[in-house]
C-alpha positions in Angstrom: 189.7 -88.2 48.3 191.9 -90.5 46.2 191.1 -90.8 42.5 192.5 -93.7 40.4 194.1 -92.9 37.1 193.6 -96.4 35.9 192.5 -96.5 32.3 192.9 -92.8 31.8 194.9 -91.7 28.7 195.2 -89.0 26.1 193.7 -89.8 22.7 193.6 -88.2 19.3 191.0 -88.7 16.6 192.4 -89.6 13.2 190.3 -89.6 10.1 188.2 -92.6 11.2 189.3 -93.8 14.6 190.7 -92.7 17.9 194.4 -93.4 18.6 195.9 -93.6 22.1 198.8 -91.1 22.5 200.0 -91.7 26.0 198.9 -92.8 29.5 198.1 -90.0 32.0 199.8 -90.7 35.4 198.4 -87.7 37.3 196.3 -84.6 36.9 195.6 -81.5 39.0 192.8 -81.4 41.6 189.4 -80.8 40.0 187.3 -78.0 41.6 190.2 -76.6 43.5 190.5 -73.2 45.1 189.2 -70.2 43.2 191.6 -68.2 41.0 190.0 -64.9 42.0 188.9 -63.7 45.4 185.8 -61.5 45.6 186.4 -58.1 47.3 183.1 -56.5 46.7 181.7 -54.2 49.4 178.2 -52.8 49.7 179.6 -49.4 48.5 180.8 -50.8 45.2 178.7 -50.3 42.1 180.0 -53.6 40.6 181.6 -56.7 41.8 185.4 -56.5 42.3 188.0 -59.3 42.5 191.7 -59.7 43.1 193.8 -62.6 41.8 194.7 -65.4 44.2 198.2 -66.8 43.9 199.0 -70.3 45.2 202.3 -70.9 46.8 203.3 -73.3 44.0 202.7 -70.6 41.4 204.8 -68.0 43.4 207.6 -70.6 43.9 207.6 -71.5 40.2 207.9 -67.8 39.3 210.7 -67.3 41.8 212.6 -70.3 40.4 212.2 -68.9 36.8 213.4 -65.5 37.9 216.4 -66.9 39.8 217.5 -69.2 36.9 217.2 -66.4 34.4 219.3 -64.0 36.6 222.0 -66.5 37.2 222.6 -67.0 33.5 223.5 -63.3 33.0 
C-alpha cells in the first residue's frame, strides 16, 4: 500500500511555538515483521524467543565489518 509523505515534516517546539526543522521524504514500513520469533513449546515453563534478522540488517553489518577490516 502506498503512503504519501506530502505535508510530513519534523518539528521542534520552541518556548512558545512549533518550528519546522526539515521535510521527511521517506520512512520505514509501519507494522513490519516482528523483531523476535516465538519458539515456545508445550514443554517450556515460559515463553521463549529468538531474534529475527532481516537481510538488510545483515548486509549492513557485513558492509561495516568489511570497511573496518580494509582500513587496517
